[in-house]
C-alpha positions, 0 to 999 in steps of 0.5 A: 835140242829143246823142246817148246810142248804146246797144248791146244784147246777144243776151241783153238784155231789156226790164228790163236795156234800161230799166237802160241807159237809165237812164244817159243824159243826153241828150234822144235815145237810140239803140238798137243792136240785134244783127246775131245774136239776135232780140230784143225784136221784140214790139210790147209790148217797144217800147211799154215802151221808148217809154214809158220813154223819154218818162218820162226825157224824151229822144226813142228811135231804133233801129237794127236790120234785124230786119224784126218790129221795123222793122215794130212801130217805124214803127207806133209812130212810132219812127225806124228807121235802118241804121246809126249815120252815117244816125242821126247825120246825120238830124234826128229826125223823126217820119211825120206819117202815122202818128203817133198822134193824140189821141182816133183810133186808129192806121190798122189796119197792113196785112199782106201774107198769104202763100198757104202753100198755094202755097209748099208747092207750089212747094217740093214740086212733084209728081212726074212720073205714072212715078215713081210708077208701081209698075212704076218702084219694083219696079226701083228696088228691084231695081236697090238689091239689084243694087248691094248684091249687087255692093258685097258680092261686092267687099268680103265675099270674102277669101282666105289665100295661102301662099307658100314663097319659095326660099332658098339659103344665103349664104356670106362668108369674112372676116379678123377681127383683135382691135384693144383701141383699140376699142369695136365692131365694124368691118365691115373685120374688125376686133373689141374684145377683152374680158379675163375676170379670174377671183379665186380662194381655195383651201387645202391641206395635207400631211404632212411628209416631211423631217426637220430638227434643232431645238435641245434642251439649252442648253450650260453653262460655267463663268465665271471673273471677276476684280475690276480695282478695290479694291471688292468688287461682287455679280454678280446672277444673269441677267448676260450674258456673251457672246463677240465678233464680229457673231453673239456667243455669249450665256450666262446667270448662273445664280446670283448672287456676289460678287467680293471686293476687290482687284485680280486677286480671282476667283471662278468661277460657272456660266452657260447659253446662253440659245440651246439647241442646239450652237451653244452648245458654243463654245471656251475663252477665248471669253465675255470680255465682261460686258454692263453697267456691271460690264464696266468694272470686272470681266473674265471668260473660261471656262476650259474650253470650253462644252459640253452643248448639243444638237440633236434630230431632228424632221418638217419639210416639205422645200423640194421638199415645199413646191413640190410642195404649191404645184403642187398648190393651183395646178393645183387653182385653175386647174381651178376657174377653168376652171369658172368660165370656161365660166359667165362667157363666153357660147356663141360666144365665142373664148378668144384665149390658149390657156389661162388665165394667173396675172397677180396672187399676192394671197396666198401664206402657208406654215404654217409658215415655211420652215426651222421644224418641223411635222408637216403643210404648210399653203399659203394661196393667192389667185390672179387668172387672166386670159384674153382673149376674143372675143365671140361676139355681136361675130363674129355682128354682123360676120357679119351686117353683111358677108352683108346688104351682099351680099344679091342683088337680090330676096333677104332674110335669114332672121332667127336663121339666122347661123353662124360657123366658125372656120377656122383658131386665132387667131393673134399676129401682129408686132404682137401682134395676134391674127388669124384666118379666119372663115367666116359663113352665113345663110340667105336666100329670095326677098323676095315684096312682098304687094301686088304679089302681090296685085295680080298675082292679083285676080280670078282663079280659085284654079288660074289664080292658082296657075298665074300665082304659079308662073310670076311668083316665085320659089317653092319649092313650089305655093302654098296659097290658102284663100278665105273663103267656101269656096264663092267660085269667085275671089279678091277684087278688093281687094289689102286682103282678101287675107293672103300669108303667107311661110314 
C-alpha cells in the first residue's frame, strides 16, 4: 500500500499538521517528527491527529525519538518507528494488547516513579565535616585575602625611570657635486640643482645733458620753368621739384602759375623745401626734375642757390647718457632681484653662481629714441635674472643618509640635529659641473632599549636599581627613579608597569 510521508517542522501545531494530512490520497500517513524541538507531545495532540486520520480513512504511524510522543502513541495504538526504512518495510499492525476495545477502558499506564530526593542527594552529596567547620572557613578567607594582596603587590606598583644616555657628535666629510641630470639626491654625493628665475620691470629717467642741432627754417629757391611744347600749361601750387640722386632734396611750388605756349617759353615761381634745416641750402642748377606728368612737357632749374634753411640748438640726450641710465636701472633691478631671491630661497640653500646674471631682456624702450631732442631721457626695462641654487634640504638629506650609514653600534641619532658646513666655495670643473666639500655633523646618543632596561631592574630597590643601571648602561648622569605609590619599597615585578624615558 502506498504511504504518504509528511515531515513536521519545529513550528507546526495540530492545525498545521491536520492541514498537511488533508492533501494525502493514500491509505497510510506517516508523520515524521523533527529531530529538534518538542512539538505535539501531548496525548490530546495525538488523539486529534489519530481521529483526523480515521476521518480520512487512513492509518497513521509516526517516526520519532521523543519519549513522550512514543509513550502516548503506544498507549493510543499508533505504530512508532525509528526511521523511514523500518516504517516502509514493516506491515503496520496494531498491538492487540493495547488496542482499545469497545466498552473496555484501556489499562492504566504504569509510570516508573523517580525518587527526586535520592537524585538530589546523588547530584549534591554532603560535604565532609572538616570542610564545614569555622576554622576551615577562616583559613580559606585568609588565604583569599593573601592571594588578593599578592596580586595587588604584583600589579599595583608602577615606576618611572628617567635616563640620560651618553651622547657625542658624529662628523663626516663629503664631496658634493651638482648633477643636473638627476631629480633626487644620490648617496655618492650627487644632488640636483635648482634654477631660480626672477622677472623684474623698472623705469628711470634723467635730465638731458647734451645738445642737438635740429632743423628750424626751410630753404627757399626761385624755380625757372620752360615749356617744351606749343601748348600752355598751368602749374598748380604744391608741384614738387627735386634734385637727382638716391636721397633727393624736394621743394614745393608755393603758388600756382601758367607757362605760356611755345617752345622755350618760361615762368619763374618761388618754391620752399619740404624739410626744414640747412640740408635744403643746395647749389644752383640742382632742382631739375618735375614730379608728375608735367615732367615730360616742362623743364625746371634753380638759377640761384637755395638759401634760408637753418637749424637751431636744443637739449638732447647723449649716447653716453643713455649708457649711464641703462647701467643705473640694471643695478637698481639687480638689488631688487637680490631681495626677491632672499625671499625665494630657503635657509641653508647655496648659490652656485656668485652673482645673478641677466639671461633675457624682455623689453628695453628709450624715450625719446636715439638722435631725437628732449628735455629728459626715460628708460623702461624688463629683465630676467637667473641663479643656480643647491637646496639646503637636499644637502641635509645627503648628510643624514651618510651619517646614519656610519652610526656606531649601540647608538642612534638625535632628531633635528643635522648641521652642514661648507669647507670651500663651489668650483666649476672641466666638465662644467659644480663641486665642493662639506662637513656634516649630528648628535648621537646611546640606544637604551626600554624592555631590556625594565627586565634589568624589576623587583629591585631604588638604590640597587640605580647601581645596576650605572654599571650596565652607558649613561651621562645618575638615573632618576620615581615609584608609585611613593611608599612602595621596590620596583614593580612586571616590566610593563615601568616607564623608561630617555632624554
